[in-house]
N, C-alpha and C positions, 0 to 999 in steps of 0.2 A: 852832409847827412840831413835828411829831413826830419823835422820833429814828429814825434808820436802823439797822435790825437785819438781819443776814445771818449765817448760820452761818460761823465761822472769823474774824469781825470783832469785836473787843471795843469797848467805847465808847471813844471818842476822848478823849486826855487833855487836849484844849484846850477842849473843850465839847461842846455837842450836834452830832451827826451832820448832815450836809447831803447832801440827795439828789444823783443823778448829774448831772453837767453844770452844777451851780449856780455861781453866781459865786464861790462860796468856794472852788472847787477851781482851781488854776493851770491857765490854757489849756483850761479845760473838761474837765480829766482826770477820770478815774474809778477808784475803788480796785478791786483784784482782781489775779488771777494771782500772789499770793505777794509783792507789793511792798508795801512800807508806805505809808502816807498822805503826802501831799506835806509835811505839817508835821512828820513824824518826822525826827529828826536822821540817822538812818541811811538815809534814802531814796535810792536809785539808780535813774537812768533806765535802762530796758532798752535793749541795743543796738538800732540802727535795723534790722538784718537779722534780727532775732531773731523766731522765730515760735514762738507757743505750741503745746505738743504737744496733740493731740486728746484727746477724753474716753477715759478708760481706759487712757492711754499709761503704761506702769510707769516710774516715775522710777529712775535709777541709784543704786545704793549709794554708801556712802563708798569712796573711793579708785579710783572708776571713771576710765578713761582712755580717750579717744576713739581709735579705731584709726586708724594712720598711713595716708598715702596709698597706699602699696604694698599695704595689706591688702585681702584678697579674702575675702568671706563664703564659707564652703563651701556647696556645693549639696547638698541632702539627697539621699541615695541614691547619691552619687558619692564617689570619694575611695578611698584604700587600705583594703581590708577586713582586718580583724584575722586574722592567720595566712595571708595570702595576699600575696605580693609579686609583682614582675614576672615573668611566666612567661618561662622560657628557651625559645628556639627549639628544635623538636624535632631530636633527633640524626638524621644521615643513616643510611639503611640499608646499612651497611657490608658485610654479609654477602653479599647478591646482587651488589653492585658487584664485591667481591672474586672471588666465583666466576665472574663474567663473563671476567675476565683469566686466572684461574687455569685455568678450564676450557678456554679457548681454547689456553693454552699447553700443557696436558697433552695435549689432542687433537693438536696439531701435533707433539709430541716424541715422546711415548709412543706416540701412534697410528701414527706413522710408523715406529717401530721394530718395533712388532707386526704391522702390516699392510703391510709393505714400501713404505712411503712414502704410503699412502693417507691417512694422517692429516692430513697437510698440506694436503689439498683440502676437508676438513669441519670445520675449526677454528672456523668462524663460527656452527655450528648451535646449539652451547650458549648463547653469548651472545644470539643472535637469540630463542631461546625464553625467555631470562629477560626480555628487554626486551618481548616480546609478552605476558608474564603480566598478568592483570588486575590483580593488586595492585601492580605496577610500572609501569603506563601513566602515572599521574599522579604519579609521583616522579622530579622532575628530576634528582636524584643518581644514581639507579640507570640511568635512561636515558642519562645521559651516559657513563658509564663502560661500559654495555652497547653502546652505539654505538661507542665507541672499540674496544672488543674484537671487535665484528662488522667494522669496518673492518680491524683487525688480521689477522682470519681470511681475509677476502676477499684481501686483499694477499698473504697467505702462499700461498694457493691459486693466485693467478694467477702469482706468481713461481715456485712449484713446477712449474706448467704450463709456464711459459717455460724454466726451467732443464732440463726433461726434453726439450723440443723442441730446445734448443740443444746438449744432450749428443748427441742421436742425428743431429742434423744436421751437427754438426763431424765426427763419425765418418763419416758418409756422404760428405761433401764431401771428407774427407781420403782415403777409399778410393777415389773416383772420380778424384781428380787425381794420386794417388801412382802411381809405376811400381812395377814388381815388387820392385826393391831396397828401395824405402821401405816397400812394404806388408809385407815381412818383417822390417824393422827396429823398433825401438821408437818410431818417430816419431808412430805414432798416440795414444800415450800423453800427448803433450805437451798437444794441445787438450783432450783428455779430462779430463786433470788441472787445466788451467787452469779448464774450467767448473765442476769439482767443487769447485776452491778459492773460486771466487767464490760459489758457492751455499753453501757451509759457512759462509763469513764474513757472509754476509746472514742465514743461519738463526741464527747466534749473537748478532748485532746484535738480531734480533727476539725472542730469548729474554731477552736482558738488559732490553730495553725493557718486554717483558710482565712480568718480575718487578718492575721498578720500578712499573709500572702497579698491580700486585697490592698492593704495599706502600701505595702511595698510597691505594688505595681503602680498605684496611684502616684507615688512619688519618683517613678522613673528608676527603681533600683531593681536589679535582680535577686531572686530570692528562690531557694529550693527547699521543698518540704523534707521532713525528717523521713527515713526509709520506712520506719514502721508506720506513719500516716498515709504516705504516698510511695509506692513500690515503683522504681525506674522501669516500668513495663513498656512504655512508649518512650522512644528517643526523639528529641527535637531536632 
């Protein structure tokens, strides 16, 4: 019988080679796959679940360790890019939001002093124009503060109108109901001063709230006026 020759296998030390599956091989085994012949002292049977790698599969080098269960192969094209980290959220547009409150406050206070109280009726115009601007229509931060300032200006205008009506109505009622002696006395000053005191207290409270809103808008924080100072007439 001719000897068996195959690249990678030398002549067997026990004698001539036997073909595949011959009775000389235990259980009809065949050589190959890097395992020694059955007659070699160092021969080890492969694990039952072992699968031979396909042709051309690169063998791992010395010191190779299999990845653990929690290991995940990186996906090509994904993962952190060198020089780029997690992008921070964009900073809010604090300047338009601040001017919404400050513009309404200056219009109500300074405008009233210059134009004999007319500024209290038009404090909502500037924040309304800021909110309607094309650059701020899709900015929720600016729209929130501008809407709050619009409500503040509208509330101040309504309260200024009510205060004016209440002032003249109290004077008319007192003059109609009082007798000649009361008309000549200082009794008319009591209701008028009461109305003026109430309106002054309300105006000061509105100014304080508007200043707080301006500071909050400058810091990038959301803030809502008290309902007594800014009725939620307009929704953002």
